N, CA, C and O atoms as CSV, one atom per row, in Angstrom:
chain,resi,resn,atom,element,x,y,z
A,1,UNK,N,N,106.919,108.170,82.428
A,1,UNK,CA,C,106.512,107.663,81.573
A,1,UNK,C,C,106.591,107.976,80.160
A,1,UNK,O,O,106.789,109.104,79.709
A,2,UNK,N,N,106.438,106.990,79.535
A,2,UNK,CA,C,107.498,106.936,78.191
A,2,UNK,C,C,105.688,106.869,77.370
A,2,UNK,O,O,104.633,106.482,77.873
A,3,UNK,N,N,105.969,107.417,75.980
A,3,UNK,CA,C,105.039,107.186,75.006
A,3,UNK,C,C,105.348,107.498,73.802
A,3,UNK,O,O,105.787,108.609,73.506
A,4,UNK,N,N,105.094,106.260,72.705
A,4,UNK,CA,C,105.661,106.550,71.367
A,4,UNK,C,C,103.963,106.440,70.406
A,4,UNK,O,O,103.016,105.655,70.367
A,5,UNK,N,N,104.306,107.587,69.829
A,5,UNK,CA,C,103.153,108.172,69.156
A,5,UNK,C,C,103.535,108.001,67.928
A,5,UNK,O,O,104.507,108.582,67.445
A,6,UNK,N,N,102.585,106.940,67.124
A,6,UNK,CA,C,102.625,107.111,65.708
A,6,UNK,C,C,101.790,107.775,64.877
A,6,UNK,O,O,100.681,108.071,65.323
A,7,UNK,N,N,102.132,108.144,63.524
A,7,UNK,CA,C,101.229,109.150,62.462
A,7,UNK,C,C,101.928,108.775,61.572
A,7,UNK,O,O,103.059,108.290,61.591
A,8,UNK,N,N,100.713,109.179,60.128
A,8,UNK,CA,C,101.021,108.814,59.314
A,8,UNK,C,C,100.429,107.584,58.497
A,8,UNK,O,O,100.759,107.570,57.311
A,9,UNK,N,N,99.603,106.541,58.935
A,9,UNK,CA,C,99.059,105.557,58.576
A,9,UNK,C,C,97.744,106.174,57.639
A,9,UNK,O,O,97.273,107.311,57.596
A,10,UNK,N,N,97.373,104.925,56.917
A,10,UNK,CA,C,96.207,105.650,56.206
A,10,UNK,C,C,96.153,104.216,55.037
A,10,UNK,O,O,96.523,103.047,55.151
A,11,UNK,N,N,95.375,105.149,53.703
A,11,UNK,CA,C,94.639,104.183,52.694
A,11,UNK,C,C,95.409,104.875,51.340
A,11,UNK,O,O,95.511,106.053,50.998
A,12,UNK,N,N,95.752,104.002,50.912
A,12,UNK,CA,C,97.128,104.212,49.613
A,12,UNK,C,C,96.918,103.234,48.562
A,12,UNK,O,O,97.016,102.020,48.740
A,13,UNK,N,N,96.597,103.852,47.348
A,13,UNK,CA,C,96.772,102.577,46.328
A,13,UNK,C,C,97.926,101.621,45.728
A,13,UNK,O,O,99.009,102.194,45.845
A,14,UNK,N,N,98.030,100.561,45.223
A,14,UNK,CA,C,99.028,100.278,44.620
A,14,UNK,C,C,99.810,100.892,44.049
A,14,UNK,O,O,99.372,101.421,43.027
A,15,UNK,N,N,101.480,101.171,44.416
A,15,UNK,CA,C,102.388,102.190,43.687
A,15,UNK,C,C,102.730,103.226,44.620
A,15,UNK,O,O,103.867,103.576,44.938
A,16,UNK,N,N,101.591,103.699,45.044
A,16,UNK,CA,C,101.875,104.815,45.885
A,16,UNK,C,C,102.823,105.271,47.659
A,16,UNK,O,O,103.195,104.357,48.395
A,17,UNK,N,N,102.954,106.142,47.876
A,17,UNK,CA,C,103.828,105.964,49.107
A,17,UNK,C,C,102.947,106.644,50.026
A,17,UNK,O,O,101.947,107.330,49.811
A,18,UNK,N,N,103.714,106.201,51.446
A,18,UNK,CA,C,103.306,106.673,53.122
A,18,UNK,C,C,104.729,107.053,53.436
A,18,UNK,O,O,105.704,106.636,52.812
A,19,UNK,N,N,104.759,107.763,54.312
A,19,UNK,CA,C,105.403,107.857,55.628
A,19,UNK,C,C,105.158,108.135,56.442
A,19,UNK,O,O,104.430,109.123,56.533
A,20,UNK,N,N,105.727,107.258,57.908
A,20,UNK,CA,C,105.035,107.192,58.923
A,20,UNK,C,C,106.248,107.595,59.754
A,20,UNK,O,O,107.418,107.435,59.405
A,21,UNK,N,N,105.851,108.107,60.833
A,21,UNK,CA,C,106.473,108.503,61.996
A,21,UNK,C,C,105.844,108.220,63.280
A,21,UNK,O,O,104.686,107.845,63.470
A,22,UNK,N,N,107.075,108.526,64.434
A,22,UNK,CA,C,106.784,107.442,65.716
A,22,UNK,C,C,108.117,108.845,66.445
A,22,UNK,O,O,109.320,109.031,66.259
A,23,UNK,N,N,107.002,109.572,67.320
A,23,UNK,CA,C,107.952,110.104,68.477
A,23,UNK,C,C,107.727,109.478,69.610
A,23,UNK,O,O,106.675,109.003,70.038
A,24,UNK,N,N,109.193,109.518,70.251
A,24,UNK,CA,C,109.046,108.921,71.798
A,24,UNK,C,C,108.849,110.817,72.454
A,24,UNK,O,O,108.983,111.951,71.994
A,25,UNK,N,N,108.378,110.021,74.045
A,25,UNK,CA,C,107.968,111.204,74.669
A,25,UNK,C,C,108.075,110.970,76.159
A,25,UNK,O,O,108.236,109.817,76.559
A,26,UNK,N,N,107.996,112.003,77.029
A,26,UNK,CA,C,108.156,111.627,78.633
A,26,UNK,C,C,109.232,111.277,78.894
A,26,UNK,O,O,110.086,111.544,78.048
A,27,UNK,N,N,109.643,110.595,80.054
A,27,UNK,CA,C,111.089,110.415,80.779
A,27,UNK,C,C,111.985,109.472,79.830
A,27,UNK,O,O,111.782,108.267,79.681
A,28,UNK,N,N,112.806,110.066,79.336
A,28,UNK,CA,C,113.702,109.410,78.058
A,28,UNK,C,C,115.034,110.327,78.848
A,28,UNK,O,O,115.170,111.517,79.135
A,29,UNK,N,N,115.855,109.161,79.009
A,29,UNK,CA,C,117.473,109.979,79.110
A,29,UNK,C,C,118.286,109.405,77.566
A,29,UNK,O,O,118.718,110.176,76.709
A,30,UNK,N,N,118.344,108.027,77.499
A,30,UNK,CA,C,118.690,107.519,76.002
A,30,UNK,C,C,117.653,107.041,75.322
A,30,UNK,O,O,116.639,106.451,75.696
A,31,UNK,N,N,117.986,107.327,74.411
A,31,UNK,CA,C,117.476,106.018,73.282
A,31,UNK,C,C,118.139,105.163,72.428
A,31,UNK,O,O,118.898,105.688,71.612
A,32,UNK,N,N,117.971,103.422,72.433
A,32,UNK,CA,C,118.864,103.078,71.716
A,32,UNK,C,C,118.384,103.011,70.651
A,32,UNK,O,O,118.017,103.977,69.982
A,33,UNK,N,N,118.298,101.537,70.255
A,33,UNK,CA,C,117.449,101.199,68.641
A,33,UNK,C,C,116.014,100.874,68.766
A,33,UNK,O,O,115.339,100.190,69.535
A,34,UNK,N,N,115.727,101.827,67.433
A,34,UNK,CA,C,114.694,101.961,66.851
A,34,UNK,C,C,114.085,100.974,66.108
A,34,UNK,O,O,114.763,99.947,66.104
A,35,UNK,N,N,112.753,100.872,65.286
A,35,UNK,CA,C,112.093,100.077,64.527
A,35,UNK,C,C,110.643,100.195,64.490
A,35,UNK,O,O,109.741,100.647,65.195
A,36,UNK,N,N,110.845,99.397,62.985
A,36,UNK,CA,C,109.396,99.108,62.841
A,36,UNK,C,C,109.267,97.861,62.407
A,36,UNK,O,O,110.099,97.138,61.859
A,37,UNK,N,N,107.603,97.567,62.837
A,37,UNK,CA,C,107.169,95.881,63.128
A,37,UNK,C,C,106.037,96.254,62.197
A,37,UNK,O,O,105.681,97.422,62.037
A,38,UNK,N,N,105.395,95.056,61.491
A,38,UNK,CA,C,104.430,95.231,60.652
A,38,UNK,C,C,103.528,93.726,61.320
A,38,UNK,O,O,104.074,92.656,61.587
A,39,UNK,N,N,102.543,93.938,61.422
A,39,UNK,CA,C,101.371,92.467,61.345
A,39,UNK,C,C,100.166,92.510,60.406
A,39,UNK,O,O,99.286,93.366,60.500
A,40,UNK,N,N,100.176,91.787,59.731
A,40,UNK,CA,C,99.234,91.439,58.655
A,40,UNK,C,C,98.106,90.545,59.731
A,40,UNK,O,O,98.181,89.827,60.729
A,41,UNK,N,N,97.073,91.093,58.836
A,41,UNK,CA,C,96.270,90.059,59.340
A,41,UNK,C,C,95.782,88.571,59.832
A,41,UNK,O,O,94.568,88.372,59.798
A,42,UNK,N,N,96.274,87.961,60.093
A,42,UNK,CA,C,96.073,86.617,60.050
A,42,UNK,C,C,97.926,85.834,60.470
A,42,UNK,O,O,98.395,84.711,60.655
A,43,UNK,N,N,98.307,86.928,60.450
A,43,UNK,CA,C,99.399,86.905,60.527
A,43,UNK,C,C,100.639,87.108,61.737
A,43,UNK,O,O,100.244,87.571,62.807
A,44,UNK,N,N,101.994,86.808,61.622
A,44,UNK,CA,C,102.881,86.538,62.697
A,44,UNK,C,C,103.433,88.672,62.413
A,44,UNK,O,O,103.366,89.447,61.458
A,45,UNK,N,N,103.929,88.779,63.889
A,45,UNK,CA,C,104.244,90.370,63.596
A,45,UNK,C,C,105.760,90.433,63.040
A,45,UNK,O,O,106.533,89.618,63.543
A,46,UNK,N,N,106.156,91.111,62.281
A,46,UNK,CA,C,107.672,90.678,61.957
A,46,UNK,C,C,108.502,92.135,62.067
A,46,UNK,O,O,107.941,93.211,62.272
A,47,UNK,N,N,109.688,91.989,61.922
A,47,UNK,CA,C,110.421,93.132,61.365
A,47,UNK,C,C,110.222,93.580,60.361
A,47,UNK,O,O,110.146,92.775,59.433
A,48,UNK,N,N,110.058,94.914,60.078
A,48,UNK,CA,C,110.126,96.015,59.261
A,48,UNK,C,C,111.241,96.503,59.084
A,48,UNK,O,O,111.539,96.277,57.912
A,49,UNK,N,N,112.280,97.219,59.740
A,49,UNK,CA,C,113.162,97.814,59.638
A,49,UNK,C,C,113.825,98.485,61.037
A,49,UNK,O,O,113.228,99.339,61.693
A,50,UNK,N,N,115.044,98.002,61.356
A,50,UNK,CA,C,115.801,99.011,62.545
A,50,UNK,C,C,116.483,99.701,62.154
A,50,UNK,O,O,116.573,99.980,60.958
A,51,UNK,N,N,117.437,100.365,63.428
A,51,UNK,CA,C,118.202,101.831,62.783
A,51,UNK,C,C,118.730,102.070,64.290
A,51,UNK,O,O,118.027,102.561,65.173
A,52,UNK,N,N,120.041,101.662,64.458
A,52,UNK,CA,C,120.659,102.347,65.511
A,52,UNK,C,C,120.556,103.642,65.710
A,52,UNK,O,O,120.085,104.511,64.977
A,53,UNK,N,N,121.215,103.733,67.161
A,53,UNK,CA,C,121.216,105.378,67.372
A,53,UNK,C,C,122.292,105.941,66.783
A,53,UNK,O,O,122.353,107.171,66.784
A,54,UNK,N,N,123.294,105.208,66.198
A,54,UNK,CA,C,124.675,105.794,64.850
A,54,UNK,C,C,123.727,105.606,63.389
A,54,UNK,O,O,124.370,105.746,62.349
A,55,UNK,N,N,122.471,105.347,63.275
A,55,UNK,CA,C,121.892,104.788,62.087
A,55,UNK,C,C,122.374,103.883,61.151
A,55,UNK,O,O,122.255,103.891,59.925
A,56,UNK,N,N,122.958,103.068,61.924
A,56,UNK,CA,C,123.484,102.144,61.372
A,56,UNK,C,C,121.958,100.762,61.154
A,56,UNK,O,O,121.393,100.331,62.159
A,57,UNK,N,N,121.498,100.232,59.543
A,57,UNK,CA,C,120.024,99.896,59.701
A,57,UNK,C,C,119.496,98.308,59.185
A,57,UNK,O,O,120.402,97.684,58.633
A,58,UNK,N,N,118.918,97.986,59.228
A,58,UNK,CA,C,118.505,96.647,59.091
A,58,UNK,C,C,117.168,96.504,58.417
A,58,UNK,O,O,116.251,97.257,58.744
A,59,UNK,N,N,117.005,95.595,57.510
A,59,UNK,CA,C,115.491,95.771,56.754
A,59,UNK,C,C,115.276,94.316,56.207
A,59,UNK,O,O,116.147,93.502,55.899
A,60,UNK,N,N,113.419,94.128,56.139
A,60,UNK,CA,C,112.945,92.834,55.773
A,60,UNK,C,C,113.522,92.278,54.879
A,60,UNK,O,O,114.075,93.307,54.489
A,61,UNK,N,N,113.955,91.380,54.066
A,61,UNK,CA,C,113.937,91.105,52.827
A,61,UNK,C,C,113.143,91.382,51.804
A,61,UNK,O,O,113.404,91.380,50.601
A,62,UNK,N,N,112.182,91.614,52.345
A,62,UNK,CA,C,110.912,91.776,51.730
A,62,UNK,C,C,110.417,93.412,51.627
A,62,UNK,O,O,109.258,93.786,51.449
A,63,UNK,N,N,111.496,94.187,51.771
A,63,UNK,CA,C,111.039,96.072,52.007
A,63,UNK,C,C,112.612,96.343,51.243
A,63,UNK,O,O,112.957,97.457,50.850
A,64,UNK,N,N,113.183,95.515,51.163
A,64,UNK,CA,C,114.813,96.160,50.881
A,64,UNK,C,C,114.312,96.879,49.606
A,64,UNK,O,O,113.543,96.360,48.796
A,65,UNK,N,N,114.775,98.001,49.518
A,65,UNK,CA,C,114.651,98.666,48.347
A,65,UNK,C,C,113.696,99.467,48.207
A,65,UNK,O,O,113.838,100.536,47.612
A,66,UNK,N,N,112.319,98.992,48.849
A,66,UNK,CA,C,111.221,99.756,49.238
A,66,UNK,C,C,111.164,100.569,49.857
A,66,UNK,O,O,110.965,101.721,49.471
A,67,UNK,N,N,111.360,100.122,51.305
A,67,UNK,CA,C,111.505,101.530,52.777
A,67,UNK,C,C,112.750,101.830,52.712
A,67,UNK,O,O,113.693,101.227,52.200
A,68,UNK,N,N,112.676,103.041,53.400
A,68,UNK,CA,C,113.851,103.202,53.776
A,68,UNK,C,C,113.355,103.668,55.940
A,68,UNK,O,O,112.294,103.925,56.508
A,69,UNK,N,N,114.332,103.584,56.258
A,69,UNK,CA,C,113.869,104.231,57.837
A,69,UNK,C,C,115.297,104.724,58.425
A,69,UNK,O,O,116.432,104.265,58.292
A,70,UNK,N,N,114.952,105.483,58.903
A,70,UNK,CA,C,115.508,106.945,59.326
A,70,UNK,C,C,115.240,107.520,60.818
A,70,UNK,O,O,114.188,107.150,61.340
A,71,UNK,N,N,115.985,108.287,61.473
A,71,UNK,CA,C,116.128,108.620,62.899
A,71,UNK,C,C,116.791,110.650,62.625
A,71,UNK,O,O,117.582,111.353,61.995
A,72,UNK,N,N,115.582,110.664,63.781
A,72,UNK,CA,C,116.542,112.388,64.312
A,72,UNK,C,C,116.343,111.876,65.687
A,72,UNK,O,O,115.298,111.458,66.186
A,73,UNK,N,N,117.909,112.012,66.391
A,73,UNK,CA,C,118.077,111.842,67.448
A,73,UNK,C,C,117.433,112.858,68.310
A,73,UNK,O,O,116.822,112.472,69.306
A,74,UNK,N,N,117.514,114.215,68.005
A,74,UNK,CA,C,117.015,115.508,68.420
A,74,UNK,C,C,115.837,115.496,68.853
A,74,UNK,O,O,115.458,116.271,69.731
A,75,UNK,N,N,115.018,114.530,68.247
A,75,UNK,CA,C,113.442,115.132,68.103
A,75,UNK,C,C,112.707,113.321,68.938
A,75,UNK,O,O,111.601,112.991,69.366
A,76,UNK,N,N,114.058,112.602,68.804
A,76,UNK,CA,C,113.561,111.182,69.465
A,76,UNK,C,C,112.313,110.767,68.555
A,76,UNK,O,O,111.182,110.667,69.030
A,77,UNK,N,N,112.564,110.569,67.413
A,77,UNK,CA,C,111.658,110.010,66.421
A,77,UNK,C,C,112.252,109.144,65.452
A,77,UNK,O,O,113.446,109.272,65.179
A,78,UNK,N,N,111.438,108.148,64.823
A,78,UNK,CA,C,111.991,107.022,63.773
A,78,UNK,C,C,110.860,107.145,62.875
A,78,UNK,O,O,109.653,107.208,63.108
A,79,UNK,N,N,111.622,107.167,61.631
A,79,UNK,CA,C,110.436,107.665,60.177
A,79,UNK,C,C,110.543,106.437,59.818
A,79,UNK,O,O,111.456,105.737,60.255
A,80,UNK,N,N,109.836,106.083,59.159
A,80,UNK,CA,C,109.794,104.768,57.925
A,80,UNK,C,C,109.145,105.478,56.435
A,80,UNK,O,O,107.967,105.832,56.471
A,81,UNK,N,N,109.926,105.671,55.162
A,81,UNK,CA,C,109.606,105.504,54.137
A,81,UNK,C,C,109.282,104.786,53.351
A,81,UNK,O,O,110.181,104.317,52.654
A,82,UNK,N,N,107.541,104.258,53.019
A,82,UNK,CA,C,107.467,103.944,52.347
A,82,UNK,C,C,106.916,103.659,50.763
A,82,UNK,O,O,105.709,103.444,50.654
A,83,UNK,N,N,107.753,103.649,49.523
A,83,UNK,CA,C,107.783,103.402,48.431
A,83,UNK,C,C,106.829,102.172,47.413
A,83,UNK,O,O,106.405,101.187,48.017
A,84,UNK,N,N,106.612,102.267,46.280
A,84,UNK,CA,C,105.814,101.470,45.411
A,84,UNK,C,C,105.474,100.312,46.641
A,84,UNK,O,O,106.206,99.330,46.763
A,85,UNK,N,N,104.007,100.582,47.747
A,85,UNK,CA,C,103.751,99.775,47.822
A,85,UNK,C,C,102.626,98.846,47.633
A,85,UNK,O,O,101.797,99.202,46.797
A,86,UNK,N,N,102.462,97.927,48.131
A,86,UNK,CA,C,101.874,96.596,47.253
A,86,UNK,C,C,100.742,96.095,48.196
A,86,UNK,O,O,100.871,96.235,49.412
A,87,UNK,N,N,99.710,95.552,47.697
A,87,UNK,CA,C,98.648,95.076,48.692
A,87,UNK,C,C,99.242,94.213,49.947
A,87,UNK,O,O,98.645,94.195,51.024
A,88,UNK,N,N,100.459,93.501,49.731
A,88,UNK,CA,C,101.097,92.594,51.100
A,88,UNK,C,C,101.434,93.754,51.978
A,88,UNK,O,O,101.412,93.481,53.178
A,89,UNK,N,N,101.756,95.047,51.651
A,89,UNK,CA,C,102.298,95.492,52.785
A,89,UNK,C,C,100.941,95.789,53.690
A,89,UNK,O,O,101.039,96.344,54.785
A,90,UNK,N,N,99.866,95.439,53.228
A,90,UNK,CA,C,99.013,96.263,54.158
A,90,UNK,C,C,99.321,95.180,55.471
A,90,UNK,O,O,99.740,94.023,55.420
A,91,UNK,N,N,98.920,96.074,56.743
A,91,UNK,CA,C,99.388,95.440,58.264
A,91,UNK,C,C,99.033,96.463,59.088
A,91,UNK,O,O,98.308,97.255,58.487
A,92,UNK,N,N,99.238,96.763,60.181
A,92,UNK,CA,C,99.279,97.205,61.441
A,92,UNK,C,C,100.977,97.321,61.702
A,92,UNK,O,O,101.765,96.403,61.927
A,93,UNK,N,N,101.286,99.041,61.567
A,93,UNK,CA,C,102.856,99.119,61.637
A,93,UNK,C,C,103.283,99.810,63.064
A,93,UNK,O,O,102.771,100.803,63.579
A,94,UNK,N,N,104.437,98.953,63.590
A,94,UNK,CA,C,103.983,99.459,65.026
A,94,UNK,C,C,105.874,100.069,65.271
A,94,UNK,O,O,106.823,99.379,64.901
A,95,UNK,N,N,105.954,100.775,65.618
A,95,UNK,CA,C,107.238,101.101,66.682
A,95,UNK,C,C,107.553,100.922,67.761
A,95,UNK,O,O,106.697,100.869,68.644
A,96,UNK,N,N,109.254,100.729,68.108
A,96,UNK,CA,C,109.289,100.029,68.889
A,96,UNK,C,C,110.790,100.587,69.097
A,96,UNK,O,O,111.480,100.596,68.078
A,97,UNK,N,N,111.528,101.170,70.586
A,97,UNK,CA,C,112.261,102.119,71.070
A,97,UNK,C,C,112.892,101.439,72.211
A,97,UNK,O,O,112.140,101.133,73.136
A,98,UNK,N,N,114.456,101.076,72.334
A,98,UNK,CA,C,114.870,101.027,73.468
A,98,UNK,C,C,115.360,101.813,73.859
A,98,UNK,O,O,116.438,102.240,73.446
A,99,UNK,N,N,114.396,102.472,75.251
A,99,UNK,CA,C,114.773,103.426,75.883
A,99,UNK,C,C,115.345,103.583,77.521
A,99,UNK,O,O,114.742,102.868,78.321
A,100,UNK,N,N,116.294,104.328,78.009
A,100,UNK,CA,C,117.111,104.057,79.010
A,100,UNK,C,C,115.997,105.714,79.542
A,100,UNK,O,O,116.073,106.868,79.123
A,101,UNK,N,N,114.790,104.893,80.911
A,101,UNK,CA,C,114.348,106.521,81.274
A,101,UNK,C,C,114.731,107.507,81.624
A,101,UNK,O,O,114.586,108.662,81.224
A,102,UNK,N,N,115.262,107.049,82.427
A,102,UNK,CA,C,116.196,108.022,83.771
A,102,UNK,C,C,117.547,107.353,83.989
A,102,UNK,O,O,117.810,106.169,84.201
A,103,UNK,N,N,118.509,108.655,83.858
A,103,UNK,CA,C,120.356,107.968,84.683
A,103,UNK,C,C,119.932,106.497,85.764
A,103,UNK,O,O,118.973,106.414,86.530
A,104,UNK,N,N,120.651,105.800,85.583
A,104,UNK,CA,C,121.088,104.469,85.980
A,104,UNK,C,C,120.091,103.447,85.592
A,104,UNK,O,O,120.414,102.293,85.875
A,105,UNK,N,N,118.949,103.618,85.006
A,105,UNK,CA,C,117.972,102.705,84.861
A,105,UNK,C,C,118.072,101.946,83.956
A,105,UNK,O,O,118.736,102.484,83.070
A,106,UNK,N,N,117.646,100.576,83.586
A,106,UNK,CA,C,118.115,99.979,82.240
A,106,UNK,C,C,117.236,99.977,81.563
A,106,UNK,O,O,116.018,100.113,81.680
A,107,UNK,N,N,118.256,99.730,80.436
A,107,UNK,CA,C,116.990,99.906,78.652
A,107,UNK,C,C,115.970,98.882,78.825
A,107,UNK,O,O,116.243,97.782,79.306
A,108,UNK,N,N,114.710,99.241,78.416
A,108,UNK,CA,C,113.556,98.924,77.937
A,108,UNK,C,C,113.046,99.470,76.983
A,108,UNK,O,O,113.187,100.632,76.599
A,109,UNK,N,N,112.076,98.166,76.319
A,109,UNK,CA,C,111.449,98.249,75.066
A,109,UNK,C,C,109.948,98.930,75.204
A,109,UNK,O,O,109.009,98.595,75.926
A,110,UNK,N,N,110.027,99.672,74.547
A,110,UNK,CA,C,108.880,100.444,74.287
A,110,UNK,C,C,107.959,100.492,72.933
A,110,UNK,O,O,108.382,101.196,72.017
A,111,UNK,N,N,106.670,99.756,72.742
A,111,UNK,CA,C,105.765,100.338,71.722
A,111,UNK,C,C,105.076,101.231,71.518
A,111,UNK,O,O,104.543,101.822,72.457
A,112,UNK,N,N,104.879,101.595,70.235
A,112,UNK,CA,C,103.593,102.458,69.662
A,112,UNK,C,C,102.303,101.817,70.037
A,112,UNK,O,O,102.302,100.866,70.819
A,113,UNK,N,N,101.482,102.170,69.651
A,113,UNK,CA,C,99.817,101.477,69.792
A,113,UNK,C,C,99.723,101.179,68.409
A,113,UNK,O,O,99.109,100.130,68.215
A,114,UNK,N,N,100.093,101.705,67.456
A,114,UNK,CA,C,100.432,100.908,65.894
A,114,UNK,C,C,99.182,101.673,65.025
A,114,UNK,O,O,98.054,101.972,65.420
A,115,UNK,N,N,99.786,101.867,63.746
A,115,UNK,CA,C,98.921,102.293,63.024
A,115,UNK,C,C,98.944,101.710,61.414
A,115,UNK,O,O,99.926,101.382,60.748
A,116,UNK,N,N,97.386,101.703,61.010
A,116,UNK,CA,C,96.500,101.075,60.015
A,116,UNK,C,C,97.293,101.742,58.838
A,116,UNK,O,O,97.295,102.954,58.623
A,117,UNK,N,N,98.155,100.536,57.895
A,117,UNK,CA,C,98.514,100.976,56.407
A,117,UNK,C,C,98.013,99.533,56.074
A,117,UNK,O,O,98.265,98.353,56.317
A,118,UNK,N,N,96.740,100.711,55.034
A,118,UNK,CA,C,96.191,99.557,53.902
A,118,UNK,C,C,96.399,99.834,52.698
A,118,UNK,O,O,96.267,101.053,52.586
A,119,UNK,N,N,96.702,99.283,51.542
A,119,UNK,CA,C,97.025,99.481,50.221
A,119,UNK,C,C,96.129,98.508,49.159
A,119,UNK,O,O,96.421,97.371,48.787
A,120,UNK,N,N,95.159,99.175,48.857
A,120,UNK,CA,C,94.170,98.488,47.942
A,120,UNK,C,C,94.026,99.385,46.772
A,120,UNK,O,O,94.426,100.544,46.887
A,121,UNK,N,N,93.552,99.021,45.768
A,121,UNK,CA,C,93.021,99.651,44.654
A,121,UNK,C,C,91.301,99.719,44.741
A,121,UNK,O,O,90.657,100.246,43.834
């Protein structure tokens, strides 16, 4: 059983920073791409950032230069450093990972439970 557990969400003022973490645990043989998505109230879920196992990254245009995604393969963990936060960054943030649970099995996408980030004065 694979689990992705997020932490680090919360309430922050505009201009502040938060750091999110998502650790995968359970049956894990390999982890491929990992990423962060967010969904604001009444909005579609959108990609925030993603990172390959070799640390190639991709960001949404809206967060380039503001957010930084990184990973620690030894810990099966992906991070999202969020700086200069704006009210429009308010959303539920979800982590995602493609995981091969056991040798010989196909990779499959797994999702975290989501963590609320609220940016307000």
